[in-house]
PQR file with spaces between the fields and no chain letter, atoms N, CA, C, O and H, PARSE charges and radii, in Angstrom:
ATOM       1  N    SER     1     -24.883  -14.702   17.676 -0.4000 1.5000
ATOM       2  CA   SER     1     -26.212  -13.860   17.417 -0.0000 2.0000
ATOM       3  C    SER     1     -26.083  -13.219   16.149  0.5500 1.7000
ATOM       4  O    SER     1     -25.007  -13.092   15.565 -0.5500 1.4000
ATOM       5  N    GLU     2     -27.277  -12.782   15.692 -0.4000 1.5000
ATOM       6  CA   GLU     2     -27.187  -11.992   14.384 -0.0000 2.0000
ATOM       7  C    GLU     2     -26.251  -10.750   14.345  0.5500 1.7000
ATOM       8  O    GLU     2     -25.649  -10.355   13.347 -0.5500 1.4000
ATOM       9  H    GLU     2     -28.151  -12.885   16.166  0.4000 1.0000
ATOM      10  N    GLU     3     -26.224  -10.203   15.569 -0.4000 1.5000
ATOM      11  CA   GLU     3     -25.395   -8.973   15.760 -0.0000 2.0000
ATOM      12  C    GLU     3     -23.981   -9.198   15.511  0.5500 1.7000
ATOM      13  O    GLU     3     -23.256   -8.412   14.901 -0.5500 1.4000
ATOM      14  H    GLU     3     -26.714  -10.523   16.380  0.4000 1.0000
ATOM      15  N    ASP     4     -23.569  -10.484   16.092 -0.4000 1.5000
ATOM      16  CA   ASP     4     -22.143  -10.929   15.985 -0.0000 2.0000
ATOM      17  C    ASP     4     -21.975  -11.234   14.469  0.5500 1.7000
ATOM      18  O    ASP     4     -20.992  -10.788   13.879 -0.5500 1.4000
ATOM      19  H    ASP     4     -24.158  -11.123   16.588  0.4000 1.0000
ATOM      20  N    ALA     5     -22.824  -11.913   13.883 -0.4000 1.5000
ATOM      21  CA   ALA     5     -22.586  -12.332   12.376 -0.0000 2.0000
ATOM      22  C    ALA     5     -22.257  -11.059   11.566  0.5500 1.7000
ATOM      23  O    ALA     5     -21.313  -10.942   10.785 -0.5500 1.4000
ATOM      24  H    ALA     5     -23.623  -12.275   14.363  0.4000 1.0000
ATOM      25  N    GLU     6     -23.243  -10.062   11.892 -0.4000 1.5000
ATOM      26  CA   GLU     6     -23.187   -8.729   11.068 -0.0000 2.0000
ATOM      27  C    GLU     6     -21.696   -8.113   11.322  0.5500 1.7000
ATOM      28  O    GLU     6     -20.998   -7.672   10.409 -0.5500 1.4000
ATOM      29  H    GLU     6     -24.010  -10.157   12.526  0.4000 1.0000
ATOM      30  N    ALA     7     -21.346   -8.146   12.573 -0.4000 1.5000
ATOM      31  CA   ALA     7     -20.027   -7.453   13.005 -0.0000 2.0000
ATOM      32  C    ALA     7     -18.822   -8.187   12.240  0.5500 1.7000
ATOM      33  O    ALA     7     -17.863   -7.620   11.717 -0.5500 1.4000
ATOM      34  H    ALA     7     -21.913   -8.504   13.314  0.4000 1.0000
ATOM      35  N    THR     8     -19.082   -9.621   12.287 -0.4000 1.5000
ATOM      36  CA   THR     8     -17.953  -10.365   11.473 -0.0000 2.0000
ATOM      37  C    THR     8     -17.887  -10.057   10.064  0.5500 1.7000
ATOM      38  O    THR     8     -16.828   -9.919    9.452 -0.5500 1.4000
ATOM      39  H    THR     8     -19.861  -10.081   12.712  0.4000 1.0000
ATOM      40  N    GLU     9     -19.094   -9.947    9.538 -0.4000 1.5000
ATOM      41  CA   GLU     9     -19.180   -9.675    8.133 -0.0000 2.0000
ATOM      42  C    GLU     9     -18.430   -8.456    7.840  0.5500 1.7000
ATOM      43  O    GLU     9     -17.499   -8.448    7.035 -0.5500 1.4000
ATOM      44  H    GLU     9     -19.955  -10.059   10.035  0.4000 1.0000
ATOM      45  N    MET    10     -18.870   -7.303    8.562 -0.4000 1.5000
ATOM      46  CA   MET    10     -18.231   -6.099    8.431 -0.0000 2.0000
ATOM      47  C    MET    10     -16.629   -6.130    8.642  0.5500 1.7000
ATOM      48  O    MET    10     -15.888   -5.447    7.935 -0.5500 1.4000
ATOM      49  H    MET    10     -19.627   -7.310    9.216  0.4000 1.0000
ATOM      50  N    LEU    11     -16.196   -6.899    9.574 -0.4000 1.5000
ATOM      51  CA   LEU    11     -14.885   -6.935    9.778 -0.0000 2.0000
ATOM      52  C    LEU    11     -14.107   -7.547    8.569  0.5500 1.7000
ATOM      53  O    LEU    11     -13.039   -7.092    8.159 -0.5500 1.4000
ATOM      54  H    LEU    11     -16.798   -7.454   10.148  0.4000 1.0000
ATOM      55  N    ILE    12     -14.761   -8.635    8.037 -0.4000 1.5000
ATOM      56  CA   ILE    12     -14.158   -9.401    6.945 -0.0000 2.0000
ATOM      57  C    ILE    12     -14.035   -8.394    5.710  0.5500 1.7000
ATOM      58  O    ILE    12     -13.009   -8.315    5.034 -0.5500 1.4000
ATOM      59  H    ILE    12     -15.628   -9.005    8.370  0.4000 1.0000
ATOM      60  N    GLY    13     -15.233   -7.598    5.474 -0.4000 1.5000
ATOM      61  CA   GLY    13     -15.246   -6.777    4.417 -0.0000 2.0000
ATOM      62  C    GLY    13     -14.161   -5.632    4.537  0.5500 1.7000
ATOM      63  O    GLY    13     -13.513   -5.285    3.550 -0.5500 1.4000
ATOM      64  H    GLY    13     -16.066   -7.662    6.023  0.4000 1.0000
ATOM      65  N    ASN    14     -14.002   -5.105    5.679 -0.4000 1.5000
ATOM      66  CA   ASN    14     -13.020   -4.098    5.928 -0.0000 2.0000
ATOM      67  C    ASN    14     -11.605   -4.757    5.766  0.5500 1.7000
ATOM      68  O    ASN    14     -10.740   -4.062    5.233 -0.5500 1.4000
ATOM      69  H    ASN    14     -14.529   -5.386    6.481  0.4000 1.0000
ATOM      70  N    ALA    15     -11.312   -5.904    6.131 -0.4000 1.5000
ATOM      71  CA   ALA    15     -10.057   -6.632    5.955 -0.0000 2.0000
ATOM      72  C    ALA    15      -9.830   -6.791    4.481  0.5500 1.7000
ATOM      73  O    ALA    15      -8.699   -6.528    4.071 -0.5500 1.4000
ATOM      74  H    ALA    15     -12.014   -6.469    6.564  0.4000 1.0000
ATOM      75  N    GLN    16     -10.699   -7.165    3.668 -0.4000 1.5000
ATOM      76  CA   GLN    16     -10.590   -7.368    2.322 -0.0000 2.0000
ATOM      77  C    GLN    16     -10.370   -6.089    1.571  0.5500 1.7000
ATOM      78  O    GLN    16      -9.539   -6.086    0.663 -0.5500 1.4000
ATOM      79  H    GLN    16     -11.617   -7.378    4.002  0.4000 1.0000
ATOM      80  N    ASN    17     -11.055   -4.975    1.875 -0.4000 1.5000
ATOM      81  CA   ASN    17     -10.689   -3.658    1.352 -0.0000 2.0000
ATOM      82  C    ASN    17      -9.340   -3.258    1.665  0.5500 1.7000
ATOM      83  O    ASN    17      -8.585   -2.814    0.799 -0.5500 1.4000
ATOM      84  H    ASN    17     -11.730   -4.978    2.613  0.4000 1.0000
ATOM      85  N    LEU    18      -8.957   -3.423    3.080 -0.4000 1.5000
ATOM      86  CA   LEU    18      -7.519   -3.090    3.438 -0.0000 2.0000
ATOM      87  C    LEU    18      -6.599   -3.809    2.625  0.5500 1.7000
ATOM      88  O    LEU    18      -5.674   -3.154    2.146 -0.5500 1.4000
ATOM      89  H    LEU    18      -9.571   -3.783    3.782  0.4000 1.0000
ATOM      90  N    MET    19      -6.668   -5.021    2.376 -0.4000 1.5000
ATOM      91  CA   MET    19      -5.773   -5.860    1.736 -0.0000 2.0000
ATOM      92  C    MET    19      -5.742   -5.363    0.144  0.5500 1.7000
ATOM      93  O    MET    19      -4.674   -5.282   -0.463 -0.5500 1.4000
ATOM      94  H    MET    19      -7.420   -5.552    2.766  0.4000 1.0000
ATOM      95  N    GLN    20      -6.809   -5.094   -0.364 -0.4000 1.5000
ATOM      96  CA   GLN    20      -6.897   -4.512   -1.785 -0.0000 2.0000
ATOM      97  C    GLN    20      -6.107   -3.253   -1.934  0.5500 1.7000
ATOM      98  O    GLN    20      -5.398   -3.007   -2.910 -0.5500 1.4000
ATOM      99  H    GLN    20      -7.676   -5.160    0.130  0.4000 1.0000
ATOM     100  N    SER    21      -6.295   -2.381   -0.783 -0.4000 1.5000
ATOM     101  CA   SER    21      -5.463   -1.032   -0.958 -0.0000 2.0000
ATOM     102  C    SER    21      -4.128   -1.356   -0.776  0.5500 1.7000
ATOM     103  O    SER    21      -3.336   -0.720   -1.471 -0.5500 1.4000
ATOM     104  H    SER    21      -6.871   -2.581    0.010  0.4000 1.0000
ATOM     105  N    VAL    22      -3.648   -2.242    0.034 -0.4000 1.5000
ATOM     106  CA   VAL    22      -2.232   -2.532    0.346 -0.0000 2.0000
ATOM     107  C    VAL    22      -1.684   -3.079   -1.099  0.5500 1.7000
ATOM     108  O    VAL    22      -0.656   -2.620   -1.598 -0.5500 1.4000
ATOM     109  H    VAL    22      -4.291   -2.759    0.599  0.4000 1.0000
ATOM     110  N    LYS    23      -2.444   -4.069   -1.704 -0.4000 1.5000
ATOM     111  CA   LYS    23      -1.787   -4.575   -2.922 -0.0000 2.0000
ATOM     112  C    LYS    23      -1.776   -3.456   -4.039  0.5500 1.7000
ATOM     113  O    LYS    23      -0.880   -3.503   -4.881 -0.5500 1.4000
ATOM     114  H    LYS    23      -3.279   -4.441   -1.299  0.4000 1.0000
ATOM     115  N    GLU    24      -2.677   -2.502   -4.087 -0.4000 1.5000
ATOM     116  CA   GLU    24      -2.590   -1.321   -5.070 -0.0000 2.0000
ATOM     117  C    GLU    24      -1.501   -0.487   -4.666  0.5500 1.7000
ATOM     118  O    GLU    24      -0.849    0.016   -5.581 -0.5500 1.4000
ATOM     119  H    GLU    24      -3.405   -2.463   -3.403  0.4000 1.0000
ATOM     120  N    THR    25      -1.150   -0.220   -3.425 -0.4000 1.5000
ATOM     121  CA   THR    25      -0.186    0.636   -2.983 -0.0000 2.0000
ATOM     122  C    THR    25       1.208   -0.118   -3.287  0.5500 1.7000
ATOM     123  O    THR    25       2.125    0.567   -3.740 -0.5500 1.4000
ATOM     124  H    THR    25      -1.680   -0.628   -2.681  0.4000 1.0000
ATOM     125  N    ILE    26       1.389   -1.331   -3.087 -0.4000 1.5000
ATOM     126  CA   ILE    26       2.589   -2.022   -3.472 -0.0000 2.0000
ATOM     127  C    ILE    26       2.856   -2.070   -4.986  0.5500 1.7000
ATOM     128  O    ILE    26       4.022   -2.093   -5.381 -0.5500 1.4000
ATOM     129  H    ILE    26       0.645   -1.888   -2.719  0.4000 1.0000
ATOM     130  N    LYS    27       1.903   -2.084   -5.785 -0.4000 1.5000
ATOM     131  CA   LYS    27       1.887   -2.165   -7.156 -0.0000 2.0000
ATOM     132  C    LYS    27       2.345   -0.659   -7.710  0.5500 1.7000
ATOM     133  O    LYS    27       3.145   -0.524   -8.636 -0.5500 1.4000
ATOM     134  H    LYS    27       0.956   -2.065   -5.464  0.4000 1.0000
ATOM     135  N    VAL    28       1.740    0.409   -7.032 -0.4000 1.5000
ATOM     136  CA   VAL    28       2.228    1.734   -7.466 -0.0000 2.0000
ATOM     137  C    VAL    28       3.613    1.952   -7.044  0.5500 1.7000
ATOM     138  O    VAL    28       4.388    2.574   -7.771 -0.5500 1.4000
ATOM     139  H    VAL    28       1.090    0.299   -6.280  0.4000 1.0000
ATOM     140  N    ALA    29       3.977    1.463   -5.879 -0.4000 1.5000
ATOM     141  CA   ALA    29       5.290    1.778   -5.483 -0.0000 2.0000
ATOM     142  C    ALA    29       6.453    1.069   -6.234  0.5500 1.7000
ATOM     143  O    ALA    29       7.590    1.523   -6.366 -0.5500 1.4000
ATOM     144  H    ALA    29       3.347    0.958   -5.289  0.4000 1.0000
ATOM     145  N    GLU    30       5.975   -0.143   -6.714 -0.4000 1.5000
ATOM     146  CA   GLU    30       6.997   -0.922   -7.552 -0.0000 2.0000
ATOM     147  C    GLU    30       7.075   -0.147   -8.866  0.5500 1.7000
ATOM     148  O    GLU    30       8.169   -0.001   -9.411 -0.5500 1.4000
ATOM     149  H    GLU    30       5.052   -0.511   -6.607  0.4000 1.0000
ATOM     150  N    ILE    31       6.005    0.333   -9.374 -0.4000 1.5000
ATOM     151  CA   ILE    31       6.135    1.077  -10.795 -0.0000 2.0000
ATOM     152  C    ILE    31       7.044    2.335  -10.605  0.5500 1.7000
ATOM     153  O    ILE    31       7.925    2.654  -11.404 -0.5500 1.4000
ATOM     154  H    ILE    31       5.116    0.215   -8.932  0.4000 1.0000
ATOM     155  N    ALA    32       6.723    3.050   -9.404 -0.4000 1.5000
ATOM     156  CA   ALA    32       7.580    4.166   -9.145 -0.0000 2.0000
ATOM     157  C    ALA    32       8.967    3.935   -9.041  0.5500 1.7000
ATOM     158  O    ALA    32       9.848    4.660   -9.502 -0.5500 1.4000
ATOM     159  H    ALA    32       6.008    2.792   -8.754  0.4000 1.0000
ATOM     160  N    SER    33       9.135    2.746   -8.325 -0.4000 1.5000
ATOM     161  CA   SER    33      10.646    2.356   -8.138 -0.0000 2.0000
ATOM     162  C    SER    33      11.286    1.942   -9.468  0.5500 1.7000
ATOM     163  O    SER    33      12.493    2.132   -9.615 -0.5500 1.4000
ATOM     164  H    SER    33       8.419    2.156   -7.951  0.4000 1.0000
ATOM     165  N    ASP    34      10.602    1.424  -10.384 -0.4000 1.5000
ATOM     166  CA   ASP    34      11.068    1.049  -11.734 -0.0000 2.0000
ATOM     167  C    ASP    34      11.426    2.294  -12.484  0.5500 1.7000
ATOM     168  O    ASP    34      12.489    2.400  -13.096 -0.5500 1.4000
ATOM     169  H    ASP    34       9.621    1.270  -10.264  0.4000 1.0000
ATOM     170  N    LYS    35      10.450    3.306  -12.421 -0.4000 1.5000
ATOM     171  CA   LYS    35      10.720    4.556  -13.124 -0.0000 2.0000
ATOM     172  C    LYS    35      11.915    5.322  -12.622  0.5500 1.7000
ATOM     173  O    LYS    35      12.697    5.914  -13.366 -0.5500 1.4000
ATOM     174  H    LYS    35       9.587    3.220  -11.924  0.4000 1.0000
ATOM     175  N    ILE    36      12.006    5.270  -11.288 -0.4000 1.5000
ATOM     176  CA   ILE    36      13.270    6.033  -10.738 -0.0000 2.0000
ATOM     177  C    ILE    36      14.466    5.362  -11.260  0.5500 1.7000
ATOM     178  O    ILE    36      15.431    5.996  -11.689 -0.5500 1.4000
ATOM     179  H    ILE    36      11.370    4.789  -10.683  0.4000 1.0000
ATOM     180  N    ARG    37      14.403    4.008  -11.224 -0.4000 1.5000
ATOM     181  CA   ARG    37      15.697    3.178  -11.725 -0.0000 2.0000
ATOM     182  C    ARG    37      15.954    3.434  -13.209  0.5500 1.7000
ATOM     183  O    ARG    37      17.111    3.517  -13.620 -0.5500 1.4000
ATOM     184  H    ARG    37      13.619    3.494  -10.875  0.4000 1.0000
ATOM     185  N    LEU    38      14.959    3.553  -13.980 -0.4000 1.5000
ATOM     186  CA   LEU    38      15.093    3.923  -15.412 -0.0000 2.0000
ATOM     187  C    LEU    38      15.690    5.305  -15.557  0.5500 1.7000
ATOM     188  O    LEU    38      16.625    5.475  -16.340 -0.5500 1.4000
ATOM     189  H    LEU    38      14.019    3.485  -13.646  0.4000 1.0000
ATOM     190  N    MET    39      15.192    6.310  -14.834 -0.4000 1.5000
ATOM     191  CA   MET    39      15.661    7.751  -15.039 -0.0000 2.0000
ATOM     192  C    MET    39      17.090    7.975  -14.298  0.5500 1.7000
ATOM     193  O    MET    39      17.750    8.997  -14.483 -0.5500 1.4000
ATOM     194  H    MET    39      14.433    6.172  -14.198  0.4000 1.0000
ATOM     195  N    ASP    40      17.497    6.941  -13.458 -0.4000 1.5000
ATOM     196  CA   ASP    40      18.687    7.139  -12.687 -0.0000 2.0000
ATOM     197  C    ASP    40      19.916    7.013  -13.632  0.5500 1.7000
ATOM     198  O    ASP    40      20.308    5.890  -13.949 -0.5500 1.4000
ATOM     199  H    ASP    40      16.961    6.110  -13.307  0.4000 1.0000
ATOM     200  N    ASN    41      20.535    8.137  -14.092 -0.4000 1.5000
ATOM     201  CA   ASN    41      21.677    8.181  -14.885 -0.0000 2.0000
ATOM     202  C    ASN    41      22.966    8.429  -13.984  0.5500 1.7000
ATOM     203  O    ASN    41      23.698    9.407  -14.133 -0.5500 1.4000
ATOM     204  H    ASN    41      20.216    9.049  -13.834  0.4000 1.0000
ATOM     205  N    GLY    42      23.138    7.541  -13.135 -0.4000 1.5000
ATOM     206  CA   GLY    42      24.221    7.593  -12.241 -0.0000 2.0000
ATOM     207  C    GLY    42      23.975    8.490  -11.134  0.5500 1.7000
ATOM     208  O    GLY    42      24.850    8.569  -10.272 -0.5500 1.4000
ATOM     209  H    GLY    42      22.543    6.746  -13.014  0.4000 1.0000
ATOM     210  N    ILE    43      22.953    9.158  -11.023 -0.4000 1.5000
ATOM     211  CA   ILE    43      22.486    9.970   -9.844 -0.0000 2.0000
ATOM     212  C    ILE    43      21.918    8.969   -8.752  0.5500 1.7000
ATOM     213  O    ILE    43      21.031    8.154   -9.007 -0.5500 1.4000
ATOM     214  H    ILE    43      22.241    9.095  -11.723  0.4000 1.0000
ATOM     215  N    ARG    44      22.467    9.102   -7.615 -0.4000 1.5000
ATOM     216  CA   ARG    44      21.833    8.194   -6.646 -0.0000 2.0000
ATOM     217  C    ARG    44      20.836    9.089   -5.700  0.5500 1.7000
ATOM     218  O    ARG    44      21.150   10.194   -5.259 -0.5500 1.4000
ATOM     219  H    ARG    44      23.187    9.764   -7.408  0.4000 1.0000
ATOM     220  N    LEU    45      19.669    8.477   -5.476 -0.4000 1.5000
ATOM     221  CA   LEU    45      18.711    9.175   -4.634 -0.0000 2.0000
ATOM     222  C    LEU    45      18.740    8.563   -3.240  0.5500 1.7000
ATOM     223  O    LEU    45      18.756    7.336   -3.150 -0.5500 1.4000
ATOM     224  H    LEU    45      19.414    7.579   -5.834  0.4000 1.0000
ATOM     225  N    ARG    46      18.748    9.276   -2.213 -0.4000 1.5000
ATOM     226  CA   ARG    46      18.628    8.819   -0.865 -0.0000 2.0000
ATOM     227  C    ARG    46      17.358    9.343   -0.182  0.5500 1.7000
ATOM     228  O    ARG    46      17.121   10.548   -0.096 -0.5500 1.4000
ATOM     229  H    ARG    46      18.735   10.273   -2.287  0.4000 1.0000
ATOM     230  N    TRP    47      16.568    8.405    0.291 -0.4000 1.5000
ATOM     231  CA   TRP    47      15.295    8.724    0.993 -0.0000 2.0000
ATOM     232  C    TRP    47      15.680    8.936    2.283  0.5500 1.7000
ATOM     233  O    TRP    47      16.468    8.260    2.945 -0.5500 1.4000
ATOM     234  H    TRP    47      16.761    7.427    0.221  0.4000 1.0000
ATOM     235  N    THR    48      14.884   10.236    2.707 -0.4000 1.5000
ATOM     236  CA   THR    48      15.137   10.555    4.254 -0.0000 2.0000
ATOM     237  C    THR    48      13.852   10.766    4.599  0.5500 1.7000
ATOM     238  O    THR    48      12.973   11.190    3.850 -0.5500 1.4000
ATOM     239  H    THR    48      14.244   10.785    2.170  0.4000 1.0000
ATOM     240  N    ARG    49      13.718   10.397    6.014 -0.4000 1.5000
ATOM     241  CA   ARG    49      12.384   10.560    6.852 -0.0000 2.0000
ATOM     242  C    ARG    49      12.326   12.021    7.049  0.5500 1.7000
ATOM     243  O    ARG    49      13.343   12.658    7.321 -0.5500 1.4000
ATOM     244  H    ARG    49      14.432   10.052    6.623  0.4000 1.0000
ATOM     245  N    ARG    50      11.126   12.590    6.917 -0.4000 1.5000
ATOM     246  CA   ARG    50      10.893   14.007    7.266 -0.0000 2.0000
ATOM     247  C    ARG    50      10.431   14.124    8.734  0.5500 1.7000
ATOM     248  O    ARG    50       9.545   13.373    9.142 -0.5500 1.4000
ATOM     249  H    ARG    50      10.300   12.072    6.696  0.4000 1.0000
ATOM     250  N    ILE    51      10.941   14.940    9.452 -0.4000 1.5000
ATOM     251  CA   ILE    51      10.679   15.085   10.884 -0.0000 2.0000
ATOM     252  C    ILE    51       9.682   16.270   11.040  0.5500 1.7000
ATOM     253  O    ILE    51       9.872   17.396   10.582 -0.5500 1.4000
ATOM     254  H    ILE    51      11.661   15.550    9.121  0.4000 1.0000
ATOM     255  N    GLY    52       8.579   15.859   11.759 -0.4000 1.5000
ATOM     256  CA   GLY    52       7.700   17.069   12.000 -0.0000 2.0000
ATOM     257  C    GLY    52       6.293   16.846   11.383  0.5500 1.7000
ATOM     258  O    GLY    52       5.433   17.722   11.475 -0.5500 1.4000
ATOM     259  H    GLY    52       8.425   14.943   12.131  0.4000 1.0000
């Protein structure tokens, strides 16, 4: 039905937007990781999860 087609279109659009956001987030994380690596003069960073 037309309603199903519209819902499918909306889902596809949302999935595409989500994928774009994921790609951008990965890119930013890679850049940040490279910057941390460049600034690391023997200092080791340890990431810990915040509770709460």
